[in-house]
C-alpha positions as CSV (number, residue, x, y, z in Angstrom):
1,M,-6.3,-13.3,-13.3
2,K,-7.9,-11.9,-10.1
3,G,-11.6,-12.8,-9.7
4,D,-13.1,-10.0,-7.7
5,F,-12.2,-7.2,-5.4
6,R,-11.7,-9.4,-2.3
7,D,-8.4,-10.6,-3.9
8,F,-7.2,-7.0,-4.2
9,L,-8.2,-6.3,-0.6
10,A,-6.2,-9.3,0.6
11,D,-3.2,-8.0,-1.4
12,I,-3.5,-4.6,0.2
13,L,-3.4,-6.2,3.6
14,G,-0.6,-8.5,2.8
15,Y,1.7,-5.9,1.2
16,A,0.9,-3.3,3.9
17,E,2.0,-5.8,6.5
18,N,5.1,-6.5,4.4
19,A,5.9,-2.8,4.1
20,R,5.5,-2.2,7.9
21,N,7.7,-5.2,8.7
22,L,10.4,-4.0,6.4
23,V,10.4,-0.6,8.1
24,A,10.4,-2.1,11.6
25,K,13.3,-4.4,10.8
26,H,15.6,-2.1,8.8
27,D,16.9,1.4,9.6
28,M,16.8,4.3,7.2
29,R,20.4,3.8,6.1
30,E,19.7,0.3,5.0
31,L,16.4,1.2,3.3
32,S,17.9,4.3,1.5
33,E,21.0,2.6,0.2
34,K,20.8,2.6,-3.6
35,Y,19.7,-0.8,-4.9
36,S,19.1,-2.2,-1.4
37,L,16.8,-5.2,-1.6
38,E,15.0,-3.9,1.5
39,G,14.3,-0.5,0.0
40,L,13.3,-2.0,-3.3
41,A,10.9,-4.4,-1.5
42,L,9.4,-1.4,0.4
43,E,8.9,0.5,-2.9
44,R,7.4,-2.6,-4.6
45,S,5.0,-3.3,-1.7
46,L,3.7,0.3,-2.0
47,E,3.4,0.0,-5.8
48,I,1.3,-3.1,-5.5
49,I,-0.9,-1.5,-2.9
50,G,-1.5,1.4,-5.2
51,E,-2.3,-0.8,-8.1
52,A,-4.6,-3.0,-6.0
53,V,-6.5,0.2,-4.8
54,K,-7.2,1.0,-8.5
55,Q,-9.0,-2.3,-8.8
56,I,-11.4,-1.7,-5.9
57,P,-14.8,-0.6,-7.4
58,L,-15.4,3.1,-7.2
59,E,-18.8,2.6,-5.4
60,I,-16.9,0.8,-2.6
61,R,-14.2,3.4,-2.4
62,D,-16.8,6.1,-2.3
63,R,-18.3,4.5,0.8
64,Y,-15.0,4.9,2.7
65,P,-13.9,8.5,2.1
66,E,-11.6,8.5,5.1
67,I,-9.0,6.9,2.9
68,P,-7.4,9.1,0.3
69,W,-7.8,6.5,-2.4
70,K,-6.5,8.8,-5.2
71,Q,-3.4,9.6,-3.3
72,V,-2.7,5.9,-2.6
73,A,-3.1,5.1,-6.3
74,G,-1.1,8.1,-7.2
75,L,1.9,7.0,-5.1
76,R,2.0,3.9,-7.4
77,D,2.2,6.1,-10.4
78,V,5.0,8.2,-8.9
79,L,7.0,5.0,-8.0
80,I,6.5,3.6,-11.5
81,H,6.9,6.7,-13.7
82,R,9.0,9.1,-11.6
83,Y,10.9,6.6,-9.3
84,W,13.9,9.0,-9.1
85,S,11.7,11.5,-7.2
86,A,10.6,9.1,-4.5
87,Q,12.3,9.8,-1.1
88,M,12.8,6.9,1.2
89,A,12.0,9.0,4.3
90,R,8.5,9.7,2.8
91,L,7.9,6.0,2.0
92,V,8.9,5.0,5.5
93,D,6.5,7.7,6.9
94,I,3.7,6.2,4.7
95,A,4.4,2.7,5.9
96,E,4.5,3.7,9.6
97,N,1.8,6.3,9.8
98,Y,-0.7,5.8,6.9
99,L,-0.8,2.1,6.2
100,P,-2.2,1.1,9.6
101,D,-5.3,3.3,8.8
102,L,-5.6,1.8,5.4
103,E,-5.4,-1.7,6.8
104,K,-8.1,-0.9,9.3
105,V,-10.5,0.4,6.6
106,V,-9.8,-2.6,4.4
107,R,-10.6,-4.9,7.2
108,Q,-13.8,-2.9,7.7
109,I,-14.7,-3.3,4.1
110,L,-14.2,-7.1,4.3
111,E,-16.4,-7.2,7.4
112,D,-19.1,-4.9,5.9
113,Y,-19.3,-7.0,2.8
114,N,-19.0,-10.2,4.8
115,L,-16.0,-11.3,2.8
116,E,-13.2,-13.5,4.1
117,E,-9.6,-12.4,4.0
């Protein structure tokens, strides 16, 4: 079991990097192909990020309002409970355009709380 929120912050960074690497290495056709391991890995990385966000204490999330924490967590819920409605183009967009900002803030949280990655 995870000990404290630093573990979840580290997971966010690791899985965000994984998601961005998948998008960088594979084209939309490869990612969108039904049952493709690359597409499934991207979805799973985003699911884990969403679950990890839910484990970050609310008082910490409140200090960093520039991140849409509820939407990040909500994406996990969509991918788990309404997976058929997830569009790969949107997931790729999230990986390319939103995860870098999330990573930046997570690194800032670690720095602010003097925690090691």
